[in-house]
N, C-alpha and C positions, 0 to 999 in steps of 0.2 A: 416584542416579537411574539407572534402567535405560536403557541405550542403545537407541534405537528406540522408546521409550515414547510419544513424540508422533507422531501421524499427520500433522499439518499444521503448517507454519510460515507465519505471516501476517506479512509485513513491510510496515510503512507507511514511505514514504520522506519525508524532509524534511531540514532543516538544524538543527543543535543551537543552543541559546542563545536568550535572550529577544529578541534583535534580529530573529530570524526567526519567532518564535512567531506563529501565526495568519496567516501570509502565504500567498499562493496556492500557492507551491512546497511548503508544508507540509501540504497537504490530506491526504496519506497519514497523517501523524501524527494529524490530527483524526479520521480514520476509525478508526484503531486505538484511540484513546481512547474513541470511542463504543462499539466492540465490547467493550472492557474494562469499561466501565460497564454495558452491557447484560447481560453474562454474569458479572458479579461477579469479574472478573479483576484482581488487583493488578498494575498495570504500573509499580510504583515501584522494583522491584529493579534497581539499576544495576550493571552490570559496567563495565569500563574503556572499552569502545567501544560499548555499547548498553544500552538498557533492555529488560527482558524480563518477561513475565507468563505464567503457566501456568494452564491451565483446560481447559474443554471446551465444545463446542457439540453438542448432541444426542448426547451420549455419545462424540463423537469428540474425542480429545485434541488440544489445540492449544498452540502457542507463539506468543505475540504479541511482535513485536520492533520496536523503533525504533532504528536505528543512530544513534550519537551522534558520528559523524564526518560531514564534508561529503558531500552527496548523491552527488557524482561519485566517491566512494570507497566507497559503500555495499556494493559487491560483496564486499569483504574480510570484512565482518561476516557477510553472508548465507552466504558459503562456510563460514566457521568454524562457524556455527550448524548448517548442514546436515550438516557432517562430524561435529561433536560428538554430534549426536542421530541420526545415521544415517538422515537423511530424504532421499528422492530428489527431484530437481527437480520432478517432476510433482505433488508434494505441497507445493509452494511457491506461495503467493499473494502477489503484490507489488501494493501499492496506491500509485498515483502520479498526479500532475497531468498534464494534456495541454493544451498551448497551442493546438493545432490543432482542438480540439473546443469546441463552443458551451458556454458556462458552464452548469453543472448537468447536462450530459449524462454518461451512464455507458456504458462499453463493457467487456465481458469479452473477453479475447483469450488464445489459447493458441499457443505455439510461434511467436510473431511476432518481428520485428526490434525493435530499440530505438526506431525512429521518431525517432531523434535525441535521445532522452531520456538524459542523461548518467548518471543513477542506474541506469536499466535496462541501459544499455550496460556499466556497471561490473559488474553482476551477471552478465550474459551472459559477459563475459570471465573473471570469476573462477570461475564454476562450470562453464565450458566447455559451456554448454547454453542453448538457447532454450526448452527443454521445461518451461516453468513457466507459471503462470496470472497474467495481469495484470488488475487492475481499474483502468481508466483513467477519470479524472474530469476533465471539461472545465472549464477555468478561463478560457476566452475569450482574446482577444488584443486589445491596443490598438496599432494600427499606428503610432501617433504616439510610442510609447515603445519603446525597445529591449527586446527580449525578456528579456534578462538583468536588466533593471531592473524590468520589469513583473511577473515571477514573484515578486519580493521585496516587492511591494506587498501591503497588506492588502486584503481585500474592501471595496468601497464599501458605505455604509449601505443603499443600495437593492438590494444583492445578498445581504445577510445572511440574509434569510428563505429565499431559494432555496438558499443554501449549506447552511444547517442541514438543510433537507429532503433535499438531495443527500447529505449525510454519512449520514443515516439510511438512505437508499436504497442507498448503497454498502455499508453494513453489512449490509443485507438481502441484497445480491448476494453478499457473502462467505459469509453463512450458507447461502444457496441452493447455492453451489458445494460446500460441505461436506456439506450434508444431501441435496440432490437430485442432485448431480453436475455437473461443469462444462458438459456439453452442454445439459442442461435449463436451467441457470442462464443460459447464453448465449442460448437461445431466449426466455427470460423478459425479460432485461434489454437485449438488443440489438435487440429487434423494432422500435424506432423509427428504425433506421438508414435 
């Protein structure tokens, strides 16, 4: 494979294993799986620390990745992928959950802090840059449950329809970033702020 062949790296964040499958914290994985399905990308190739799929969106080459280590260590995998394929941070899109956003809401951010998200903080530390794009997906918050327990819960039955629609919309946001550019995508998807 030619170094630098892929223009974009799209990293969905989550935790590995069936125990965490479909939990709120794993919404990033759900979106990468939707993108893989939508664009016919095989996301089944497993390396030691990540799953990877190669494909394209509107003739732009992409790598879809899901780190297979705990979220707070995701940065090790992301750094290795960027280095291996000679991709700059500005061509990295990270998809992750956000406790402080209303469930179903989406925001695209560039060059921002981690906002307390351990996976994003790990990426910032490992690639020594905030200069990447984030697609943040609101998972809501239940103040009666500790945050670390809440994020590991599955979505309630009455939230499933909204979450399915949100996953599709987040996939649209990623497509727009790649096809239209980050600024236009932010104007389209952040306008309800």
